[in-house]
N, C-alpha and C positions, 0 to 999 in steps of 0.2 A: 291330371285323369288318368285314369285305369280304364282298360280295356280298350278295343280296340275303336280306330276312332267310325268304323263300318257300323258300328252298334250303338251311337250315340245315339239318345233321341233327340228331336227336333224340326227344324226345316229345314232344306235347303233351296234355294230360287234356282232354276235351268231353265234357260230358255223362254221366260218371260212369266211362267210360273213359281209361287209355292208350292213346293212339296211335299213328303213325307221322307223325312231323310237319310233309312232303308229303300226308295225306290228311288236315287237317284241314280241310276246305273249306266251306260253307256257297255255301245253291242263290243263283243270280241276284236271286229275288223274297225273298230276306228280309226281311224289311219295316228293318231298321235300317237298313240300307242305303239306301234310300229316305228315312227318316223321321228317321233322327240315334234309333231308339229302342234305347241302348243306356248301360249305366253300369259303369264299370271303378275299377280303381284298379293303383297301381304301388307298388312294392314294394320292397325291396334285403336279401338275408341277408347274412349274415358270420357264415362257419368255421359255417355250418348250420344259423343261429338268422335266422328274419326279423324283421325290429326291429316291436317294435308289430303283431305281424301280427294277434290278435284283434280291434285298434281298423281296422285295415284291413276287415275280414273284416265286421264290423258295418258301416263304416260302407257297406261296399257293399250293404250289406243296406237302405240305409236310404233311399239313392239310388237303389234301385230302388223303392221303397215311392212318393219324391217323384217319380217315374217313370210313378205307378201301374200299375208292372211289380214282383208279386210274383217272388218269387226264390224258387225250387223247392226251393234248399237250406238246411241251415242253419251257420251260424258254424262247428259242430265239423264239418262232412260240409265246408266251406270251408277252412278248415286241414286238415282229412287230403290232400285234391285238394293245397294248393298243396304240402307235405311229398313226397306222392309222386311228383306231378311233378320236382323237386326230385332226388329219388334215383334216377330212372329216368333223367332228365342227369347223373345225376354230377356235381351244383355244387354247391358250399356257400355261394364266395364267385357270387349272383346277381341281377339283377334278374326282378326278379315280376309279370309283369300276370297280372289275374285280370278278365277280361271277362263281362260279360252282355247279352244281346239278344234282342227280341224275334227269333225266326227265322220264317221261309216258314209257310204255313197258312192258313186258310180265308179273311180277311182280305189284302187289297193295297190298301187305301184309304187314308186316316188314320185311320183306327179299324183297331185291332188285338187288341183283347176275347179274341179265338178265337184267336188265333196263341203258339203253345206260347214259355215262357222258354227262353234257353238257356246257358249258361254254360262257360267256355274256360279253363284255367293254362296259360299258357307261360312259361317260364323260360329266359334266355341270359346269357352275363356279359356286363358293361355296365362300363365304369370310369369316369372323369369325365367327367360331360354336359358341362361344360364349359371341355372337357380340361387346358390349362394356367394355367387361369386362380385355382385356388385358389393358385396363389404369388401374379401378380402383378394381379386384380384381372378381373371381368369389362367388357367395353364394351359397355356399352344403347345401345340407341334410346329415341326415344318414339313410343309407335304411334300411328296414329291414331284407331283404333280400341278406342273403350271398354267398359267391362265393364258391361252389361246391368240395368236397374234389377229386387230381385225381384219387382216386379208382372209384366214380362216373362216372366220363366224360372227353374224354381228353382234357383238363384244357387249353393246351398249344397247341390244336389248335385254329384256327381263324374260328369255326365252328357259323352256322349261332342258332344253338340251345342253343347255351348257353348265347343268347342274351336278352332271354325273361324277364330273371329275372333285365336284364338294364333296357328294356322300362317298363317295371312295376315300378322300382325304382325314374328312369327320373319322370315317371306322376305325381306318390305322390311328386316329387319335386316341380316339377312344380308348381305343385296347391297349395306348399306354397311361392312359389314366389322366387323359388331357380332355378338356372340354371343348376344344376346339384344332384346325389347323391353320397357320399364314400360311400363303403362299406368294412364291412368286410369279410374274408375268414371263412370256415366252424370249424375253432378252436375259433376266435373270437378277432383277429391278425386283424391289419387296412390293406387290402387289395389295391385298386387303387377306379379310380368313375368306371362310368358304359361305360364309352369307351374312357377312359384315364388313363394312371398311375400316382401316385404322390410323391410328394419327399418332403422334408419338408426342413427345415433351424432353426441350433439350438447352438451358443458362434463359429458362422463361417464354422460353419464345415455340411452335407447334411447326410441326412438322408430316406432310403427310402426304403421299402416294398422288402421282399425277391422274385421273384417270381416263386414261388415255387407251386403255386395251381392257377397263372393265367399267361398269356401272357404277356412276355417278351416282351416290344414293341418296335418299331424297330428306334421309335423318342425316346424313355429309354435309348437304346443304345446309337445313337446318344450321346445325354445329358449324358449320365455319358461319356463319350468321353472327352468332353468337359470339365467337371470338372475338370476331371485326369491333362487335358493341364492348365490346371488355377492351380495345385496341390493344389487342394480344396481338404482337408478328406473324404472321400465317406463311409459309415455305411451304407451297405446293410444287413439286418435284419427283422427278426421278431419288430413289434413295437405296444405296446399292447395301448389302448381306452385313458388309463388316462393320457397318454404321449403326448397327444394331446393340452393338456392347457400348457406346456411347449413352445412347438416351436413356432419361431419369423416369419418366413416365412415359406409360401407353395408354389407351381408350380402345373400344372398339362399336360401332358403331351402327346398326340397323334397328328397321322398323321392329322386329322378334326382339332383337340385342339394346333394342335401346340406346345409351349409355353403360357401357360395361367397361368397368376397370381392369386391365391384363397386370398380370402380378409376374408370369413369365412367359417365355418364348423359345423353349427345345432350351439351351444353357444361359439366356439371356434372362436376366432379372430387374423388377422395375417397383418402382416404389407408387402405394396411391396417394398422388399427393394433392398439394392443392389444387392446380389448375385442373388435372382430372375430377376430384372430387366438387369443386363448383362448377363445372360444367356436366356433371349427370345428376347434382342436385337440381339447376337452374331448369335443363330438361326436362327434370317429371314435374315441376309444379308449372312447367311454358305446357305442355301438351295438355292441364287439366284446369289450365283457364278459361 
């Protein structure tokens, strides 16, 4: 994509109807712009079908509840809005962004119970999140920021505010010539990348962090099912930083990232091995069936 996202042509679904892309605006005093009272979903459609669409819609509503923000649309209504937006933009292979937020209203302090909850859906064409990393493996930095404790934030919600440290970490990584950054959690265990879960391979077995303080991604859950079907032993556990040296393969999972091999994290190198290639290829087939 070239140019600004604000200048694309097309339609955006907003609060119940399709409007022109350039008209999808909010007031300066929208609560979410000041206090991060927003939740969202990122989804991909393949040949006109959004992969695990209902799971994403269900998670959006649950994320809203965790932020004390009841979203006034049902799963069925959200599903209809997504497909209406894709149709309105003439897209079958697309990235789908659903956003719900507290709008402008009677409150403009920290409290916002009297402000309306709004929702929008945008769709656009989006290629590989990490460019050519699918072939040679992405290069990751190690972030200085850590995923927060569940006692400090609703860490299992897909909440906009939780991505602030992800943005800073990804910017720092890109400045070093990396595609992304791997983050530790508040205890010092390996957690995830800035927008994707992480898997490792050692001696034919898979190791992945226990998502006890970060999002248990829908793509992550899909890949765990694929590994189970292949009878590959999986260890969901706390992973110490010093273990990175002993892992042979690594990949990331996420709706945008899909299944992306990792070739390097900091000073640690990984091969794009057989298990990584198999899972990546199988995921590509699965989402198109």
